[in-house]
C-alpha positions as CSV (number, residue, x, y, z in Angstrom):
1,M,101.6,107.1,86.5
2,D,102.0,104.1,84.0
3,C,105.1,101.8,84.7
4,A,105.8,98.8,82.7
5,G,102.3,98.7,81.6
6,E,100.6,99.1,85.0
7,A,99.4,102.0,86.9
8,V,101.5,102.8,90.1
9,S,101.4,105.5,92.7
10,V,104.3,108.0,92.2
11,Y,104.5,108.5,96.0
12,R,104.7,104.7,96.7
13,K,106.8,103.4,93.8
14,C,108.7,106.2,91.9
15,A,110.1,107.6,95.1
16,Y,111.6,104.2,96.0
17,C,112.7,103.0,92.4
18,S,116.2,103.1,91.2
19,H,115.0,104.3,87.7
20,C,113.6,107.6,88.9
21,R,116.0,110.5,88.0
22,G,114.1,113.3,89.4
23,V,111.0,115.4,89.0
24,R,110.2,118.0,86.3
25,V,109.0,121.4,87.8
26,G,108.3,123.8,85.1
27,G,111.3,123.7,82.8
28,R,113.8,122.4,85.3
29,V,114.4,118.7,86.4
30,Y,115.3,118.4,90.0
31,P,117.3,115.2,90.9
32,A,115.5,112.6,93.1
33,P,116.6,113.5,96.6
34,Q,116.3,110.1,97.9
35,E,119.0,108.7,95.8
36,K,121.5,111.1,97.3
37,A,120.3,110.3,100.8
38,W,120.5,106.6,100.2
39,T,124.3,107.2,99.2
40,E,124.9,109.3,102.3
41,V,123.5,106.6,104.6
42,K,125.4,103.9,102.9
43,M,128.7,105.8,102.8
44,R,128.8,108.0,105.8
45,N,126.4,106.4,108.2
46,A,124.1,109.4,108.1
47,P,121.0,109.0,110.5
48,D,117.8,107.2,109.2
49,D,115.9,110.5,109.3
50,T,118.0,111.6,106.2
51,L,115.8,109.0,104.2
52,M,112.5,110.5,105.5
53,N,113.6,114.0,104.9
54,A,114.5,113.0,101.3
55,A,110.9,111.4,100.9
56,L,109.3,114.5,102.2
57,Q,111.4,116.5,99.6
58,F,110.3,114.2,96.8
59,N,106.6,114.5,97.8
60,T,106.9,118.3,97.6
61,L,108.6,118.2,94.2
62,V,105.9,115.7,93.0
63,R,103.1,118.0,94.2
64,D,104.5,121.0,92.4
65,G,105.9,119.1,89.4
66,T,104.5,118.1,86.0
67,A,106.5,114.8,85.2
68,I,108.8,112.2,86.7
69,E,112.0,111.5,84.9
70,C,112.4,107.9,84.5
71,D,115.4,106.1,82.8
72,D,113.5,102.7,82.6
73,D,113.7,102.4,78.7
74,A,113.7,98.6,78.9
75,Q,110.3,98.7,80.7
76,E,111.6,96.6,83.6
77,G,109.2,98.3,86.0
78,F,109.8,99.0,89.7
79,T,113.3,98.2,90.9
80,P,114.0,99.1,94.6
81,L,116.4,101.7,95.2
82,Y,117.2,100.7,98.7
83,H,119.1,97.3,98.5
84,Y,121.8,96.0,100.9
């Protein structure tokens, strides 16, 4: 996938980018599961495996999907989702 002018891995970058809004599968957009998981970890002290499960869900969506929904209109590029 092209991100801010460079080719990036969807699995390594998009999955952990704050610009990722979800994955288009057919005519439907599924929200990025890792964003919800990160919120749960921060707010409710959910276990770390919550993030791993979200990453696995994202990988499944990408495998079946046709596009990544990205809100990076300013072409800033990868911005980490997980920041403390």
